[in-house]
N, CA, C and O atoms as CSV, one atom per row, in Angstrom:
chain,resi,resn,atom,element,x,y,z
A,1,MET,N,N,-23.339,9.740,-40.863
A,1,MET,CA,C,-22.967,9.226,-39.557
A,1,MET,C,C,-24.142,9.383,-38.594
A,1,MET,O,O,-24.831,10.403,-38.615
A,2,ASP,N,N,-24.365,8.409,-37.779
A,2,ASP,CA,C,-25.451,8.422,-36.800
A,2,ASP,C,C,-25.208,9.507,-35.751
A,2,ASP,O,O,-24.072,9.727,-35.330
A,3,ALA,N,N,-26.279,10.183,-35.332
A,3,ALA,CA,C,-26.156,11.272,-34.356
A,3,ALA,C,C,-25.534,10.788,-33.050
A,3,ALA,O,O,-24.800,11.533,-32.402
A,4,LEU,N,N,-25.820,9.561,-32.664
A,4,LEU,CA,C,-25.255,9.040,-31.422
A,4,LEU,C,C,-23.739,8.901,-31.501
A,4,LEU,O,O,-23.047,9.030,-30.492
A,5,GLU,N,N,-23.230,8.642,-32.686
A,5,GLU,CA,C,-21.787,8.500,-32.849
A,5,GLU,C,C,-21.070,9.828,-32.647
A,5,GLU,O,O,-19.885,9.851,-32.317
A,6,ASN,N,N,-21.785,10.937,-32.844
A,6,ASN,CA,C,-21.186,12.253,-32.669
A,6,ASN,C,C,-21.220,12.721,-31.221
A,6,ASN,O,O,-20.577,13.714,-30.880
A,7,THR,N,N,-21.950,12.030,-30.376
A,7,THR,CA,C,-22.065,12.419,-28.985
A,7,THR,C,C,-20.773,12.097,-28.253
A,7,THR,O,O,-20.286,10.967,-28.288
A,8,LYS,N,N,-20.225,13.111,-27.588
A,8,LYS,CA,C,-19.008,12.881,-26.820
A,8,LYS,C,C,-19.370,12.393,-25.426
A,8,LYS,O,O,-20.361,12.822,-24.836
A,9,HIS,N,N,-18.559,11.502,-24.922
A,9,HIS,CA,C,-18.754,10.973,-23.574
A,9,HIS,C,C,-18.234,11.997,-22.569
A,9,HIS,O,O,-17.126,12.516,-22.707
A,10,ARG,N,N,-19.048,12.275,-21.565
A,10,ARG,CA,C,-18.693,13.298,-20.586
A,10,ARG,C,C,-17.933,12.690,-19.411
A,10,ARG,O,O,-18.405,11.769,-18.744
A,11,ILE,N,N,-16.752,13.232,-19.184
A,11,ILE,CA,C,-15.876,12.743,-18.125
A,11,ILE,C,C,-15.654,13.866,-17.117
A,11,ILE,O,O,-15.367,15.004,-17.488
A,12,LEU,N,N,-15.792,13.527,-15.837
A,12,LEU,CA,C,-15.463,14.454,-14.755
A,12,LEU,C,C,-14.231,13.906,-14.053
A,12,LEU,O,O,-14.232,12.771,-13.575
A,13,ILE,N,N,-13.175,14.719,-13.991
A,13,ILE,CA,C,-11.944,14.325,-13.303
A,13,ILE,C,C,-11.903,15.058,-11.970
A,13,ILE,O,O,-11.999,16.285,-11.922
A,14,VAL,N,N,-11.761,14.296,-10.885
A,14,VAL,CA,C,-11.723,14.870,-9.540
A,14,VAL,C,C,-10.402,14.476,-8.891
A,14,VAL,O,O,-10.221,13.330,-8.478
A,15,ASP,N,N,-9.479,15.435,-8.803
A,15,ASP,CA,C,-8.174,15.170,-8.196
A,15,ASP,C,C,-7.537,16.511,-7.847
A,15,ASP,O,O,-7.715,17.489,-8.573
A,16,ASP,N,N,-6.801,16.564,-6.746
A,16,ASP,CA,C,-6.132,17.807,-6.360
A,16,ASP,C,C,-4.711,17.892,-6.916
A,16,ASP,O,O,-4.016,18.878,-6.671
A,17,ASP,N,N,-4.274,16.887,-7.650
A,17,ASP,CA,C,-2.970,16.896,-8.310
A,17,ASP,C,C,-3.149,17.542,-9.689
A,17,ASP,O,O,-3.564,16.888,-10.646
A,18,GLU,N,N,-2.826,18.841,-9.769
A,18,GLU,CA,C,-3.107,19.605,-10.989
A,18,GLU,C,C,-2.384,19.061,-12.215
A,18,GLU,O,O,-2.939,19.067,-13.313
A,19,GLU,N,N,-1.148,18.590,-12.039
A,19,GLU,CA,C,-0.403,18.061,-13.183
A,19,GLU,C,C,-1.063,16.800,-13.733
A,19,GLU,O,O,-1.171,16.627,-14.947
A,20,LEU,N,N,-1.503,15.922,-12.837
A,20,LEU,CA,C,-2.169,14.696,-13.273
A,20,LEU,C,C,-3.494,15.019,-13.958
A,20,LEU,O,O,-3.821,14.440,-14.994
A,21,VAL,N,N,-4.250,15.940,-13.379
A,21,VAL,CA,C,-5.531,16.346,-13.970
A,21,VAL,C,C,-5.307,16.874,-15.383
A,21,VAL,O,O,-6.033,16.520,-16.312
A,22,GLU,N,N,-4.296,17.722,-15.534
A,22,GLU,CA,C,-3.997,18.306,-16.848
A,22,GLU,C,C,-3.601,17.221,-17.854
A,22,GLU,O,O,-4.027,17.259,-19.008
A,23,LEU,N,N,-2.795,16.265,-17.420
A,23,LEU,CA,C,-2.374,15.170,-18.297
A,23,LEU,C,C,-3.578,14.342,-18.747
A,23,LEU,O,O,-3.742,14.074,-19.937
A,24,ILE,N,N,-4.420,13.939,-17.791
A,24,ILE,CA,C,-5.596,13.130,-18.137
A,24,ILE,C,C,-6.511,13.911,-19.075
A,24,ILE,O,O,-6.974,13.383,-20.086
A,25,ARG,N,N,-6.768,15.177,-18.732
A,25,ARG,CA,C,-7.647,16.011,-19.565
A,25,ARG,C,C,-7.101,16.121,-20.984
A,25,ARG,O,O,-7.837,15.925,-21.951
A,26,ASP,N,N,-5.823,16.432,-21.111
A,26,ASP,CA,C,-5.226,16.610,-22.439
A,26,ASP,C,C,-5.320,15.335,-23.279
A,26,ASP,O,O,-5.654,15.393,-24.462
A,27,VAL,N,N,-5.029,14.196,-22.675
A,27,VAL,CA,C,-5.082,12.923,-23.407
A,27,VAL,C,C,-6.511,12.624,-23.852
A,27,VAL,O,O,-6.733,12.208,-24.989
A,28,LEU,N,N,-7.480,12.833,-22.963
A,28,LEU,CA,C,-8.877,12.555,-23.320
A,28,LEU,C,C,-9.386,13.512,-24.394
A,28,LEU,O,O,-10.106,13.098,-25.302
A,29,LEU,N,N,-9.020,14.779,-24.297
A,29,LEU,CA,C,-9.458,15.743,-25.313
A,29,LEU,C,C,-8.820,15.437,-26.666
A,29,LEU,O,O,-9.479,15.542,-27.700
A,30,ARG,N,N,-7.539,15.059,-26.663
A,30,ARG,CA,C,-6.851,14.701,-27.909
A,30,ARG,C,C,-7.491,13.482,-28.562
A,30,ARG,O,O,-7.515,13.368,-29.787
A,31,ASP,N,N,-8.008,12.570,-27.738
A,31,ASP,CA,C,-8.683,11.368,-28.250
A,31,ASP,C,C,-9.866,11.758,-29.131
A,31,ASP,O,O,-10.144,11.094,-30.130
A,32,GLY,N,N,-10.562,12.835,-28.764
A,32,GLY,CA,C,-11.657,13.340,-29.584
A,32,GLY,C,C,-13.035,12.798,-29.258
A,32,GLY,O,O,-14.034,13.305,-29.768
A,33,ARG,N,N,-13.108,11.778,-28.418
A,33,ARG,CA,C,-14.410,11.180,-28.106
A,33,ARG,C,C,-14.960,11.626,-26.752
A,33,ARG,O,O,-16.014,11.162,-26.316
A,34,PHE,N,N,-14.237,12.527,-26.096
A,34,PHE,CA,C,-14.609,12.895,-24.736
A,34,PHE,C,C,-14.732,14.402,-24.556
A,34,PHE,O,O,-14.000,15.188,-25.158
A,35,GLU,N,N,-15.681,14.774,-23.710
A,35,GLU,CA,C,-15.819,16.145,-23.222
A,35,GLU,C,C,-15.390,16.049,-21.758
A,35,GLU,O,O,-15.823,15.139,-21.051
A,36,VAL,N,N,-14.550,16.967,-21.294
A,36,VAL,CA,C,-13.954,16.818,-19.966
A,36,VAL,C,C,-14.176,18.052,-19.104
A,36,VAL,O,O,-14.009,19.186,-19.555
A,37,ARG,N,N,-14.554,17.807,-17.857
A,37,ARG,CA,C,-14.577,18.854,-16.828
A,37,ARG,C,C,-13.692,18.387,-15.685
A,37,ARG,O,O,-13.540,17.188,-15.450
A,38,THR,N,N,-13.114,19.343,-14.980
A,38,THR,CA,C,-12.236,18.993,-13.866
A,38,THR,C,C,-12.589,19.810,-12.630
A,38,THR,O,O,-12.987,20.971,-12.727
A,39,VAL,N,N,-12.437,19.185,-11.472
A,39,VAL,CA,C,-12.548,19.868,-10.179
A,39,VAL,C,C,-11.459,19.294,-9.282
A,39,VAL,O,O,-10.930,18.215,-9.548
A,40,ASN,N,N,-11.123,20.029,-8.209
A,40,ASN,CA,C,-10.003,19.559,-7.392
A,40,ASN,C,C,-10.347,19.248,-5.941
A,40,ASN,O,O,-9.451,19.095,-5.112
A,41,ASN,N,N,-11.651,19.152,-5.625
A,41,ASN,CA,C,-12.014,18.728,-4.272
A,41,ASN,C,C,-13.379,18.049,-4.278
A,41,ASN,O,O,-14.114,18.103,-5.265
A,42,GLY,N,N,-13.697,17.420,-3.175
A,42,GLY,CA,C,-14.923,16.645,-3.075
A,42,GLY,C,C,-16.184,17.478,-3.108
A,42,GLY,O,O,-17.191,17.062,-3.680
A,43,PHE,N,N,-16.140,18.662,-2.496
A,43,PHE,CA,C,-17.317,19.531,-2.488
A,43,PHE,C,C,-17.691,19.928,-3.911
A,43,PHE,O,O,-18.849,19.814,-4.314
A,44,GLU,N,N,-16.688,20.399,-4.678
A,44,GLU,CA,C,-16.937,20.779,-6.075
A,44,GLU,C,C,-17.377,19.569,-6.897
A,44,GLU,O,O,-18.173,19.701,-7.826
A,45,ALA,N,N,-16.862,18.399,-6.555
A,45,ALA,CA,C,-17.250,17.181,-7.274
A,45,ALA,C,C,-18.741,16.928,-7.113
A,45,ALA,O,O,-19.431,16.616,-8.084
A,46,GLY,N,N,-19.239,17.063,-5.886
A,46,GLY,CA,C,-20.660,16.848,-5.638
A,46,GLY,C,C,-21.532,17.785,-6.447
A,46,GLY,O,O,-22.563,17.379,-6.982
A,47,MET,N,N,-21.116,19.045,-6.535
A,47,MET,CA,C,-21.877,20.028,-7.311
A,47,MET,C,C,-21.766,19.735,-8.804
A,47,MET,O,O,-22.763,19.795,-9.523
A,48,ALA,N,N,-20.566,19.421,-9.270
A,48,ALA,CA,C,-20.342,19.183,-10.698
A,48,ALA,C,C,-21.091,17.943,-11.183
A,48,ALA,O,O,-21.596,17.928,-12.306
A,49,VAL,N,N,-21.166,16.913,-10.358
A,49,VAL,CA,C,-21.864,15.686,-10.755
A,49,VAL,C,C,-23.331,15.989,-11.015
A,49,VAL,O,O,-23.899,15.517,-12.000
A,50,LYS,N,N,-23.945,16.768,-10.144
A,50,LYS,CA,C,-25.369,17.088,-10.308
A,50,LYS,C,C,-25.608,17.978,-11.522
A,50,LYS,O,O,-26.566,17.772,-12.266
A,51,GLU,N,N,-24.744,18.964,-11.721
A,51,GLU,CA,C,-24.935,19.923,-12.803
A,51,GLU,C,C,-24.522,19.344,-14.168
A,51,GLU,O,O,-25.220,19.544,-15.162
A,52,TYR,N,N,-23.409,18.640,-14.212
A,52,TYR,CA,C,-22.819,18.153,-15.462
A,52,TYR,C,C,-23.330,16.761,-15.850
A,52,TYR,O,O,-23.369,16.432,-17.036
A,53,HIS,N,N,-23.714,15.959,-14.888
A,53,HIS,CA,C,-24.128,14.557,-15.060
A,53,HIS,C,C,-23.193,13.829,-16.046
A,53,HIS,O,O,-23.583,13.504,-17.167
A,54,PRO,N,N,-21.960,13.585,-15.599
A,54,PRO,CA,C,-20.993,12.919,-16.477
A,54,PRO,C,C,-21.364,11.462,-16.727
A,54,PRO,O,O,-22.141,10.865,-15.982
A,55,ASP,N,N,-20.795,10.905,-17.783
A,55,ASP,CA,C,-20.940,9.474,-18.042
A,55,ASP,C,C,-20.012,8.685,-17.121
A,55,ASP,O,O,-20.305,7.552,-16.738
A,56,LEU,N,N,-18.877,9.314,-16.774
A,56,LEU,CA,C,-17.880,8.635,-15.958
A,56,LEU,C,C,-17.116,9.651,-15.118
A,56,LEU,O,O,-16.846,10.768,-15.561
A,57,ILE,N,N,-16.772,9.244,-13.901
A,57,ILE,CA,C,-15.969,10.077,-13.003
A,57,ILE,C,C,-14.647,9.367,-12.747
A,57,ILE,O,O,-14.624,8.191,-12.385
A,58,VAL,N,N,-13.539,10.096,-12.937
A,58,VAL,CA,C,-12.227,9.630,-12.496
A,58,VAL,C,C,-12.021,10.322,-11.153
A,58,VAL,O,O,-11.852,11.540,-11.097
A,59,LEU,N,N,-12.037,9.548,-10.076
A,59,LEU,CA,C,-12.152,10.092,-8.728
A,59,LEU,C,C,-10.978,9.704,-7.841
A,59,LEU,O,O,-10.787,8.530,-7.522
A,60,ASP,N,N,-10.190,10.710,-7.442
A,60,ASP,CA,C,-9.124,10.477,-6.473
A,60,ASP,C,C,-9.763,10.229,-5.110
A,60,ASP,O,O,-10.781,10.837,-4.779
A,61,ILE,N,N,-9.175,9.353,-4.334
A,61,ILE,CA,C,-9.718,9.032,-3.019
A,61,ILE,C,C,-9.247,10.030,-1.972
A,61,ILE,O,O,-10.014,10.405,-1.085
A,62,MET,N,N,-7.998,10.463,-2.065
A,62,MET,CA,C,-7.430,11.374,-1.074
A,62,MET,C,C,-7.586,12.816,-1.546
A,62,MET,O,O,-6.703,13.367,-2.204
A,63,LEU,N,N,-8.721,13.416,-1.199
A,63,LEU,CA,C,-8.999,14.801,-1.569
A,63,LEU,C,C,-8.808,15.692,-0.343
A,63,LEU,O,O,-8.838,15.199,0.785
A,64,PRO,N,N,-8.610,17.007,-0.545
A,64,PRO,CA,C,-8.331,17.887,0.593
A,64,PRO,C,C,-9.509,18.092,1.548
A,64,PRO,O,O,-9.297,18.479,2.698
A,65,ASP,N,N,-10.723,17.846,1.109
A,65,ASP,CA,C,-11.870,18.088,1.989
A,65,ASP,C,C,-12.661,16.802,2.240
A,65,ASP,O,O,-12.458,16.149,3.264
A,66,ILE,N,N,-13.535,16.440,1.347
A,66,ILE,CA,C,-14.360,15.241,1.469
A,66,ILE,C,C,-13.620,14.112,0.758
A,66,ILE,O,O,-13.142,14.306,-0.360
A,67,ASN,N,N,-13.513,12.938,1.377
A,67,ASN,CA,C,-12.758,11.889,0.682
A,67,ASN,C,C,-13.579,11.262,-0.441
A,67,ASN,O,O,-14.806,11.357,-0.473
A,68,GLY,N,N,-12.870,10.626,-1.350
A,68,GLY,CA,C,-13.502,10.062,-2.533
A,68,GLY,C,C,-14.555,9.016,-2.230
A,68,GLY,O,O,-15.524,8.868,-2.975
A,69,LYS,N,N,-14.367,8.286,-1.134
A,69,LYS,CA,C,-15.365,7.277,-0.745
A,69,LYS,C,C,-16.706,7.954,-0.478
A,69,LYS,O,O,-17.752,7.442,-0.878
A,70,ASP,N,N,-16.678,9.108,0.200
A,70,ASP,CA,C,-17.916,9.842,0.483
A,70,ASP,C,C,-18.559,10.355,-0.799
A,70,ASP,O,O,-19.780,10.310,-0.947
A,71,VAL,N,N,-17.736,10.841,-1.726
A,71,VAL,CA,C,-18.260,11.311,-3.018
A,71,VAL,C,C,-18.940,10.146,-3.735
A,71,VAL,O,O,-20.026,10.296,-4.294
A,72,CYS,N,N,-18.296,9.000,-3.711
A,72,CYS,CA,C,-18.844,7.789,-4.334
A,72,CYS,C,C,-20.212,7.455,-3.729
A,72,CYS,O,O,-21.158,7.155,-4.458
A,73,GLN,N,N,-20.312,7.507,-2.413
A,73,GLN,CA,C,-21.572,7.195,-1.734
A,73,GLN,C,C,-22.671,8.182,-2.113
A,73,GLN,O,O,-23.820,7.787,-2.311
A,74,VAL,N,N,-22.321,9.467,-2.216
A,74,VAL,CA,C,-23.308,10.487,-2.595
A,74,VAL,C,C,-23.844,10.203,-3.997
A,74,VAL,O,O,-25.052,10.256,-4.228
A,75,VAL,N,N,-22.945,9.902,-4.926
A,75,VAL,CA,C,-23.363,9.605,-6.300
A,75,VAL,C,C,-24.281,8.383,-6.314
A,75,VAL,O,O,-25.334,8.403,-6.952
A,76,ARG,N,N,-23.890,7.339,-5.624
A,76,ARG,CA,C,-24.675,6.102,-5.634
A,76,ARG,C,C,-25.992,6.209,-4.868
A,76,ARG,O,O,-26.892,5.397,-5.083
A,77,SER,N,N,-26.124,7.201,-3.976
A,77,SER,CA,C,-27.368,7.340,-3.207
A,77,SER,C,C,-28.471,8.019,-4.013
A,77,SER,O,O,-29.631,8.021,-3.601
A,78,ASP,N,N,-28.113,8.598,-5.165
A,78,ASP,CA,C,-29.090,9.288,-6.007
A,78,ASP,C,C,-29.464,8.389,-7.187
A,78,ASP,O,O,-28.625,8.116,-8.046
A,79,PRO,N,N,-30.730,7.921,-7.237
A,79,PRO,CA,C,-31.130,7.021,-8.323
A,79,PRO,C,C,-30.966,7.626,-9.717
A,79,PRO,O,O,-30.835,6.888,-10.694
A,80,ASN,N,N,-30.971,8.955,-9.824
A,80,ASN,CA,C,-30.777,9.606,-11.122
A,80,ASN,C,C,-29.342,9.481,-11.623
A,80,ASN,O,O,-29.054,9.800,-12.777
A,81,MET,N,N,-28.444,9.018,-10.757
A,81,MET,CA,C,-27.035,8.921,-11.139
A,81,MET,C,C,-26.556,7.479,-11.242
A,81,MET,O,O,-25.352,7.226,-11.282
A,82,ASN,N,N,-27.485,6.537,-11.283
A,82,ASN,CA,C,-27.113,5.118,-11.340
A,82,ASN,C,C,-26.292,4.765,-12.569
A,82,ASN,O,O,-25.519,3.807,-12.547
A,83,ASP,N,N,-26.452,5.530,-13.640
A,83,ASP,CA,C,-25.752,5.212,-14.889
A,83,ASP,C,C,-24.326,5.753,-14.925
A,83,ASP,O,O,-23.581,5.438,-15.853
A,84,ILE,N,N,-23.930,6.553,-13.946
A,84,ILE,CA,C,-22.581,7.124,-13.932
A,84,ILE,C,C,-21.585,6.056,-13.489
A,84,ILE,O,O,-21.771,5.411,-12.458
A,85,ARG,N,N,-20.535,5.877,-14.274
A,85,ARG,CA,C,-19.463,4.946,-13.926
A,85,ARG,C,C,-18.407,5.700,-13.118
A,85,ARG,O,O,-18.188,6.892,-13.336
A,86,ILE,N,N,-17.756,5.006,-12.187
A,86,ILE,CA,C,-16.754,5.642,-11.330
A,86,ILE,C,C,-15.479,4.805,-11.319
A,86,ILE,O,O,-15.499,3.618,-10.992
A,87,ILE,N,N,-14.361,5.453,-11.687
A,87,ILE,CA,C,-13.037,4.843,-11.546
A,87,ILE,C,C,-12.329,5.599,-10.430
A,87,ILE,O,O,-12.072,6.796,-10.556
A,88,CYS,N,N,-12.012,4.909,-9.343
A,88,CYS,CA,C,-11.270,5.524,-8.250
A,88,CYS,C,C,-9.779,5.363,-8.510
A,88,CYS,O,O,-9.329,4.330,-9.005
A,89,ILE,N,N,-9.021,6.400,-8.169
A,89,ILE,CA,C,-7.568,6.352,-8.308
A,89,ILE,C,C,-6.950,6.783,-6.982
A,89,ILE,O,O,-7.465,7.673,-6.305
A,90,SER,N,N,-5.840,6.139,-6.619
A,90,SER,CA,C,-5.171,6.506,-5.375
A,90,SER,C,C,-3.834,5.800,-5.273
A,90,SER,O,O,-3.602,4.775,-5.915
A,91,GLY,N,N,-2.963,6.363,-4.458
A,91,GLY,CA,C,-1.681,5.729,-4.169
A,91,GLY,C,C,-1.799,4.665,-3.092
A,91,GLY,O,O,-0.855,3.910,-2.858
A,92,MET,N,N,-2.955,4.598,-2.432
A,92,MET,CA,C,-3.119,3.591,-1.375
A,92,MET,C,C,-3.190,2.200,-1.992
A,92,MET,O,O,-3.660,2.033,-3.117
A,93,VAL,N,N,-2.727,1.219,-1.255
A,93,VAL,CA,C,-2.677,-0.122,-1.826
A,93,VAL,C,C,-3.383,-1.173,-0.972
A,93,VAL,O,O,-3.347,-2.356,-1.313
A,94,GLU,N,N,-4.016,-0.776,0.118
A,94,GLU,CA,C,-4.665,-1.755,0.992
A,94,GLU,C,C,-5.877,-2.360,0.285
A,94,GLU,O,O,-6.807,-1.651,-0.100
A,95,GLU,N,N,-5.848,-3.666,0.125
A,95,GLU,CA,C,-6.911,-4.367,-0.595
A,95,GLU,C,C,-8.268,-4.186,0.073
A,95,GLU,O,O,-9.284,-4.080,-0.614
A,96,ASP,N,N,-8.299,-4.148,1.420
A,96,ASP,CA,C,-9.589,-3.986,2.099
A,96,ASP,C,C,-10.199,-2.616,1.821
A,96,ASP,O,O,-11.420,-2.494,1.722
A,97,ARG,N,N,-9.362,-1.581,1.693
A,97,ARG,CA,C,-9.875,-0.241,1.354
A,97,ARG,C,C,-10.427,-0.227,-0.070
A,97,ARG,O,O,-11.440,0.418,-0.340
A,98,ILE,N,N,-9.770,-0.928,-0.965
A,98,ILE,CA,C,-10.244,-1.007,-2.350
A,98,ILE,C,C,-11.594,-1.720,-2.388
A,98,ILE,O,O,-12.503,-1.297,-3.103
A,99,GLN,N,N,-11.723,-2.790,-1.628
A,99,GLN,CA,C,-12.998,-3.514,-1.580
A,99,GLN,C,C,-14.102,-2.646,-0.989
A,99,GLN,O,O,-15.251,-2.723,-1.425
A,100,GLU,N,N,-13.759,-1.807,0.018
A,100,GLU,CA,C,-14.739,-0.869,0.586
A,100,GLU,C,C,-15.247,0.086,-0.492
A,100,GLU,O,O,-16.445,0.355,-0.577
A,101,LEU,N,N,-14.333,0.592,-1.309
A,101,LEU,CA,C,-14.712,1.515,-2.386
A,101,LEU,C,C,-15.649,0.834,-3.375
A,101,LEU,O,O,-16.648,1.416,-3.799
A,102,LYS,N,N,-15.323,-0.385,-3.732
A,102,LYS,CA,C,-16.189,-1.114,-4.664
A,102,LYS,C,C,-17.545,-1.404,-4.029
A,102,LYS,O,O,-18.566,-1.421,-4.715
A,103,ALA,N,N,-17.552,-1.632,-2.717
A,103,ALA,CA,C,-18.807,-1.909,-2.014
A,103,ALA,C,C,-19.728,-0.687,-1.995
A,103,ALA,O,O,-20.951,-0.832,-1.992
A,104,VAL,N,N,-19.141,0.523,-1.983
A,104,VAL,CA,C,-19.979,1.734,-1.976
A,104,VAL,C,C,-20.260,2.248,-3.382
A,104,VAL,O,O,-20.904,3.285,-3.545
A,105,GLY,N,N,-19.782,1.528,-4.407
A,105,GLY,CA,C,-20.199,1.878,-5.754
A,105,GLY,C,C,-19.135,2.182,-6.778
A,105,GLY,O,O,-19.466,2.506,-7.918
A,106,ALA,N,N,-17.853,2.088,-6.412
A,106,ALA,CA,C,-16.812,2.293,-7.421
A,106,ALA,C,C,-16.852,1.133,-8.412
A,106,ALA,O,O,-16.980,-0.025,-8.014
A,107,ASP,N,N,-16.742,1.444,-9.693
A,107,ASP,CA,C,-16.756,0.403,-10.727
A,107,ASP,C,C,-15.372,-0.181,-10.971
A,107,ASP,O,O,-15.240,-1.322,-11.413
A,108,ASP,N,N,-14.342,0.607,-10.680
A,108,ASP,CA,C,-12.984,0.166,-10.957
A,108,ASP,C,C,-12.034,0.946,-10.060
A,108,ASP,O,O,-12.410,1.959,-9.470
A,109,PHE,N,N,-10.793,0.461,-9.962
A,109,PHE,CA,C,-9.775,1.122,-9.149
A,109,PHE,C,C,-8.440,1.015,-9.854
A,109,PHE,O,O,-8.086,-0.042,-10.376
A,110,LEU,N,N,-7.696,2.117,-9.869
A,110,LEU,CA,C,-6.337,2.124,-10.417
A,110,LEU,C,C,-5.389,2.678,-9.362
A,110,LEU,O,O,-5.663,3.700,-8.734
A,111,HIS,N,N,-4.258,1.977,-9.178
A,111,HIS,CA,C,-3.227,2.452,-8.259
A,111,HIS,C,C,-2.403,3.536,-8.937
A,111,HIS,O,O,-2.022,3.394,-10.098
A,112,LYS,N,N,-2.127,4.624,-8.214
A,112,LYS,CA,C,-1.172,5.619,-8.698
A,112,LYS,C,C,0.219,5.129,-8.314
A,112,LYS,O,O,0.374,4.541,-7.244
A,113,PRO,N,N,1.214,5.344,-9.128
A,113,PRO,CA,C,1.132,5.904,-10.478
A,113,PRO,C,C,0.648,4.835,-11.464
A,113,PRO,O,O,0.852,3.638,-11.262
A,114,PHE,N,N,0.009,5.299,-12.525
A,114,PHE,CA,C,-0.478,4.384,-13.554
A,114,PHE,C,C,-0.142,4.965,-14.916
A,114,PHE,O,O,0.117,6.161,-15.055
A,115,GLU,N,N,-0.151,4.096,-15.916
A,115,GLU,CA,C,0.051,4.546,-17.291
A,115,GLU,C,C,-1.249,5.175,-17.771
A,115,GLU,O,O,-2.321,4.605,-17.569
A,116,ILE,N,N,-1.172,6.332,-18.398
A,116,ILE,CA,C,-2.374,7.039,-18.844
A,116,ILE,C,C,-3.175,6.181,-19.822
A,116,ILE,O,O,-4.405,6.237,-19.833
A,117,GLU,N,N,-2.482,5.386,-20.646
A,117,GLU,CA,C,-3.178,4.514,-21.597
A,117,GLU,C,C,-4.032,3.481,-20.860
A,117,GLU,O,O,-5.104,3.098,-21.329
A,118,GLN,N,N,-3.542,3.038,-19.707
A,118,GLN,CA,C,-4.296,2.075,-18.899
A,118,GLN,C,C,-5.604,2.708,-18.419
A,118,GLN,O,O,-6.650,2.060,-18.433
A,119,LEU,N,N,-5.543,3.968,-17.997
A,119,LEU,CA,C,-6.755,4.670,-17.563
A,119,LEU,C,C,-7.724,4.825,-18.733
A,119,LEU,O,O,-8.920,4.578,-18.584
A,120,VAL,N,N,-7.217,5.229,-19.886
A,120,VAL,CA,C,-8.081,5.404,-21.059
A,120,VAL,C,C,-8.731,4.069,-21.438
A,120,VAL,O,O,-9.912,4.030,-21.782
A,121,ASP,N,N,-7.963,2.979,-21.377
A,121,ASP,CA,C,-8.530,1.651,-21.665
A,121,ASP,C,C,-9.669,1.320,-20.707
A,121,ASP,O,O,-10.708,0.808,-21.125
A,122,ARG,N,N,-9.476,1.612,-19.421
A,122,ARG,CA,C,-10.519,1.319,-18.419
A,122,ARG,C,C,-11.751,2.185,-18.655
A,122,ARG,O,O,-12.880,1.714,-18.522
A,123,ILE,N,N,-11.534,3.447,-19.005
A,123,ILE,CA,C,-12.654,4.348,-19.312
A,123,ILE,C,C,-13.452,3.776,-20.482
A,123,ILE,O,O,-14.678,3.690,-20.427
A,124,CYS,N,N,-12.745,3.390,-21.534
A,124,CYS,CA,C,-13.408,2.830,-22.719
A,124,CYS,C,C,-14.177,1.564,-22.370
A,124,CYS,O,O,-15.300,1.366,-22.833
A,125,GLN,N,N,-13.569,0.708,-21.552
A,125,GLN,CA,C,-14.234,-0.530,-21.128
A,125,GLN,C,C,-15.547,-0.229,-20.417
A,125,GLN,O,O,-16.583,-0.809,-20.742
A,126,LEU,N,N,-15.499,0.681,-19.444
A,126,LEU,CA,C,-16.697,0.982,-18.655
A,126,LEU,C,C,-17.775,1.678,-19.472
A,126,LEU,O,O,-18.964,1.535,-19.188
A,127,LEU,N,N,-17.360,2.436,-20.489
A,127,LEU,CA,C,-18.335,3.130,-21.334
A,127,LEU,C,C,-18.729,2.288,-22.547
A,127,LEU,O,O,-19.542,2.710,-23.370
A,128,ASP,N,N,-18.148,1.102,-22.645
A,128,ASP,CA,C,-18.459,0.171,-23.726
A,128,ASP,C,C,-18.177,0.780,-25.102
A,128,ASP,O,O,-18.991,0.695,-26.022
A,129,ILE,N,N,-17.003,1.392,-25.209
A,129,ILE,CA,C,-16.557,1.937,-26.495
A,129,ILE,C,C,-15.196,1.321,-26.822
A,129,ILE,O,O,-14.473,0.909,-25.914
A,130,PRO,N,N,-14.838,1.252,-28.104
A,130,PRO,CA,C,-13.564,0.634,-28.466
A,130,PRO,C,C,-12.379,1.432,-27.930
A,130,PRO,O,O,-12.378,2.663,-27.956
A,131,SER,N,N,-11.389,0.721,-27.451
A,131,SER,CA,C,-10.165,1.355,-26.973
A,131,SER,C,C,-9.262,1.618,-28.170
A,131,SER,O,O,-9.117,0.756,-29.037
A,132,ARG,N,N,-8.661,2.786,-28.227
A,132,ARG,CA,C,-7.768,3.134,-29.347
A,132,ARG,C,C,-6.528,2.242,-29.368
A,132,ARG,O,O,-5.967,1.978,-30.431
A,133,SER,N,N,-6.100,1.778,-28.187
A,133,SER,CA,C,-4.886,0.961,-28.147
A,133,SER,C,C,-5.113,-0.440,-28.704
A,133,SER,O,O,-4.156,-1.170,-28.965
A,134,HIS,N,N,-6.378,-0.815,-28.885
A,134,HIS,CA,C,-6.683,-2.137,-29.430
A,134,HIS,C,C,-7.276,-2.056,-30.831
A,134,HIS,O,O,-7.849,-3.027,-31.326
A,135,VAL,N,N,-7.138,-0.901,-31.466
A,135,VAL,CA,C,-7.720,-0.716,-32.797
A,135,VAL,C,C,-6.670,-0.986,-33.843
A,135,VAL,O,O,-6.950,-0.887,-35.038
């Protein structure tokens, strides 16, 4: 097997909803193709992104300290992080807010609540890997 095939994709989950974080983490770890780190606020997200350099961030917009839009802007302002994909998640539904997020660098957006399989499919799409639900 090629060494690249053994490399796990690094995912950073940023959300203050502990149950949702645990669910996403468990599903991704069970999949076997992902290494997962979690944080529950924007400040920790900023530090974790620099230290961990994930392949993809699942980023809640409504965080207790710094909002997800600001985290997105910080990631996109650093040229060393251009390769990081960002999926924003939130219960908000205003289309103009979603467009603002995409304008500052979000690659995708999912409305809460969502099916976990839908999130995994989007992660696979952005990382250009086959989705298990389509295998």
